[in-house]
Each structure stands twice: as structure tokens, then as C-alpha cells.
N, C-alpha and C positions, 0 to 999 in steps of 0.2 A: 708834936709837930711844931715847927718853927713858927713864931708869931708873924714872921714876915712872909710866910707862904702865900697868904691872901691879903697882903698889905693893900694892894690896889685891886678892888673888885670891879672897877670901871676903868676902861682903857680908852685912849684917844687914838683914832685911826687917821693916818695922814691922808689917805685917799689919792685920787688922781689930781695932779697939779696941771689943770688945763684952764684955758680962758673961758669966760662966760658964754661966748658964742659956741665954742667947741663943746662946752658942757651940755648945751641943749641938743646939739647934733649927736653927741655920744649917748644921751638919754634916749633919743628917738631910735637910734640904731640898735641899742641894746634891748630896748623894749620890743621892737619888731623881731629881733633875733630870738629873744626868749619865747615870745608867743609862738613863733614858727617852730622852734625846737620842741616845745611842749606838745603842740598839736600834732606835728609829724611823727614824733617818737611814740606818743601815746596812741595815735591813730594806727600805727603799724602793729603795736602790741595788741590792740583790740581786734584788728583784722586776723592776726595769726591765732588768737585765742578763739575767735568765733568761727573761723573757717576750718573745718575738719581736714580738708585737702592740704592744708598748710601744717598739719601736725606731723611734721617730718623732723628727724634729728637736726638737719641743717638749720631749719627755721626756728626750732625750739631753742637751740643753743644761741642763735642770733638774738632771741628775745632778751637775753641778759645784757646785750649791748645798749639797747634803748633805755633799759632801767638805769644802767650806769651813766648814760648821757643825761638823763633827766636829773640824776643826783648831781652831776658835774655842773649843769647849768643852774640848777636851783640853789646850790650852796653858795654861789658867787653873785649871779646877776641881780636877783631881787635886792640883796643888800647893797650892791653897787648902785643900783637905781635910786635907792633911798639916800645914799650918801651924796649922789649928784645933785639932789634937791636940798641938801642940808649944808649949812654954813661950815666951812672947814674947821672952825673952832668948836663945833658941836657934833662932830662925827664920833660919837661914843659907842662903845660896845662893851658888854659885861665880859668878865674873864671867862665865865662858863660858856657864853656864846662864842667867844674867840676859840676856845678849846674845841667846841663842837664843829665850828667851821673848819678849823685846821684838820681835824680828823677826816671829815667828809671830802675835803679838798684832796688830801693824799689818797683817800680810798678810791676816789674817782680816777686819779692818775694811775693807780695800781691795777684796778679792775679792768681798765681799758686795755692793758697789756695781757692780763691773765685770761680774759674772755676771748681775745683774739688768738691766744695760744690754743685754747681748746677748740676754737673754730678751725684753726689750721690743722689740728689733729683729725677733725671730722673730714676735712677735704682730703687729707692724706689717706685715710682709710677708704674713702669713697673711690678714689682714683687708683690707688696702688693695690687695694684688696677689694675690688667691687663685689666679688662673689661672696666674700665673708662679711661684707658690710652689715647686712641685717643681723647677723649673729654677734657682731662686735658692738655695734651701736644700738644696744638694747635700752630699754627704759632705765634699767639699773645702772648701765654705764653712763647714761646722760645725767642721772642724778649724781653719780660720783664726780663726773667732770664739772658739773655746775657747782656742787658743794666745794670741790677743790679749788675752783677759780675764785670763789668768794672768800674761802678760808685762807687761801694763800695771800689774800689782800688784807683782810680784817685783822688777822693775828699780828703780822709784822707792823702794820700801821698803828695798831693799838699799842704795841711796845714802843714805837717811835714817839707817839704823843705822850705815852705814860712816862717816858724818861724826861720829857720836858715839864710835865705837870708836877713831878716830884720836886722840882727846884723851887726855891723861894724866889720871889721877884722884887726887885728894888726900883723898877721903872714902870711907867704907865703909858708910854707912847709907842705906837706901832708904826714904824717908818715904812709903811707899805699900804696898799689899797685893800688888802684883805689879810686874814690871819692864816698863817701856815706854821709848820713846825719851827722854822727858823725864827719867825716872829715871836713864838712862845719862849724859846730858850734864851733869846736875846734880851728878854725882860729881866733875866736873872743876873746877879753880880757874882754868882758862883762859877766854879770851874765847869765848863761845858765840853770838855774833851770827849767824854763818853758819848754825848749827844752827836758830836761831829763825826766820830768814828762810826757809830751805828748808822747814822743817816747816810754817810758816804757808802758804807758797805751795803746797806739796803738798796740804794740806788744802783750801784754797780751790779749787784746780784740780779736785780729785777731786769735791768736793761740787757745784761749779758745773756740771761736765760731766755728772755723774750726774743732777742735778735738771733741767738743761737738756734732756738727751736724753730722759728719761722724759716730761717735759712736752710736748716737741715730738711724740713718737710718739703720745702719748695725745690730743693736740689733733687730729692728723691722723686717728687712729682715730675720734674723736668726730665729725669732719666727715663721714667716709665713712658712719658709721652714721646720721647725720641725713639724708644724701642718699639712703640706701638705703630702699626700701619693703618689703624682705623682713624681716618681723618675726622669723621663726625664726632667720635669720642674725644679725640684730642681737642677739637674746637670747643666742645662743651666744657671740657676740663679747664682750658685756658680762660674761657669766659667766666666761669665760676671763680677761679682763683684770682683773676684780675680784679674782681670786685673786692675780695678780701685783702689783696695786696695793696690796692688803692687806699682803702680805709687805714691800713697799717702804716703806709708811707705818710699819709696826712697826719696821723697821730704822732709819728716820730718827728716830723718837721715842726709841727705845732709845739711839741714838747721841748725840742732842742733849742728853739729860738730864744725863749726867756733864759734858759740855762746858759747859752752862749753870751747873751747880752749882760748877764749877771757879772761877767768878768770885767766889764767896762763901766766904771762909775758914771762916766759922762753920758751914758745911755740909760740912765735909771728910769726915765719916763717911758722910753721905748720898751724897756724890759717889762714895765707894768702893762703896757699895751699888749705886748706879746703874751703875757700870762693870761690876760683877759681873753685873747683870741683862742687860747688853748681850751677855754671853757665855752667858746662860741662856735669855732669852725668845725671840729669833729662832731659835736652833738647836732649841729645843723646840717652837715653834709652827709653823715652816715645814713640817715633814713632815705635821703634822696638817692644815694648811690645804690643801696640795697633794694630800695623800692623800684628803681628803674631797671636794675640788672636782673633781679630775681623774677623769672617769668611768671610764677604763680602769684606773687604779690602784685606785680604789675597788672596782670589780668584782673585780679580781684579789685584793684583800685579803679581800673577803667570801667568795670562792670558797675561799681557803685556810682561812678560819675554819670554813666549813661542812664542808670535807673533814676538818679536824682534829676537829670535833665528832662527825661521823659515825663516824670511826675509833675514837673513844672509846666 
């Protein structure tokens, strides 16, 4: 192995370039957002696990989304909070920690899409094949869908990060506020064409398959609803699908903003803010949207609140 591979075991992270006053506001906002994200997502996971009436395919598949959101928030926000309290010249991170952060950052972004894809499949079967739903969405099928969603994220992300780790690095500065794949391979002075090609291909395949699958399932669902004369069924289908679609649109917008701003160097700090929001907005809004829209979860939450209020 090249002696330069681990030449710099400690790296300096640029962090957010903001004023001291904004620094304090950012810290308070991120701390509140992180606490809310953790409490709400873990709370919903506990509710679904404890309540047998919620042990349905739709809710079980949804459980993977809070897990992904917890990963997405935890991999970025605590480290960012620490850096906000640290002098810019002392925002150090070890190379191993940087690699780990980059892996989980990309894992979160990928699983957010793959999990919503399997949830779209569940809605498609429930609405388009309601009579066959119990025979299709069996425990075995849910295990396959769940394993497939995580495997489809872990394997390509592992290759993505592995291609960057194999490179020797001659730099020790991360011109970003967190570590991602680009931060890793930009540390190297070697040819990174393979990294760029794989990274671009991976992103295009993920977004194309995600958008394509969601569009196809919703077009099919729309066709079934238009052909059906049962208004009650259609109303329930629209309500259920609107929740999933809202979460998906929020994910797309939050993800595309930093990608779009990346094209303009003059908006470098805005891009940083946008990438932070990608780890704040979806994880924070998803439990609210699903908790309020899912009747069973909403009723369970209200019951818990009433019991707590009566006990006091």
C-alpha cells in the first residue's frame, strides 16, 4: 500500500462560515430540530412496535423511514453542533471518522429513496389489487422488500466510498461543513475519473429508478381511481397516497436544492445551508405528516396524550 494513503490521519473541516450571532442562532435551531427529530421518530417507532393494531404492512414498511431519518440527522447534526462551538482553526476530524460520516450521509440519502419506493409498491398493491393484498404482502414479502431497500443502498454506497478510500491523499483540508464522497476523493492528487463516473452513474440510476417507479405506480393508481365508482374507496386511496407523495416531494426538493446550488460557486454558503436542511427538514416533517395522516397512529397518539393528561 502506498505510504501516502494515510499520510493525513487528521483532517481540518471548513465548517459553516457564519457570523458569531448567526452561529448562536444556528446552534439553537439545530439543537431543537435534532431533539424534535429524535423524539418524534423514535416515538413513532415505539408506538408501532408496541401497538399490535399497527402491525400492518403499511406501518411496518414505514418503520424503515424513521430509522433512516434518525441516521440522517445523527450523522450530521451532532457533529455540526460541536463544530459551531469550536474555533474554525480547530475543527478537526480523523480520516476514519470522515469516511464513516461520508458513508452514512450517502446511505441516508439513498435509503430515503429506496424505502419510499417499497412504500409506493405497498400502496400500489393495496389500491390496484385489494383482494390479493393479503396474499401478496405477506411477512415473507415484507422481509424481501425491507432487505432489498437496505441492500440496494448499502452495496452501491459501499462501492462509492470504497473507490475513494482506495486513493492516496495529499491534502488535509475539507472545504465543506461535513464529509461526503466528494470531500474524500478531493483529498487525493490521483486521477479521480472513475470516482466521478461511478458517482454520476449512481446518482442518475437512483433518481431515475426512484422517479420512474413512483410515477408509474401513481399513474396506475390514478387510472384505477378514475375507473372506480366507489367514492369512499377513492377518497381513502387519495388520502393515503397524498401522505406518501408529500413526503416524496419534500425529499426531492430538499435534495435538489444543494445539487442545484452546487453549480454556482457564489452560492457556496447557501449550498451548505441547503445540504443541512436535507438532514433537517425530511427527518423532522416525516413523522408529523405520517403521524397526523395515518388514522391508527393519530388515534394512538391522542390516546396516549389523554391518558397522560388524566393521570396528571
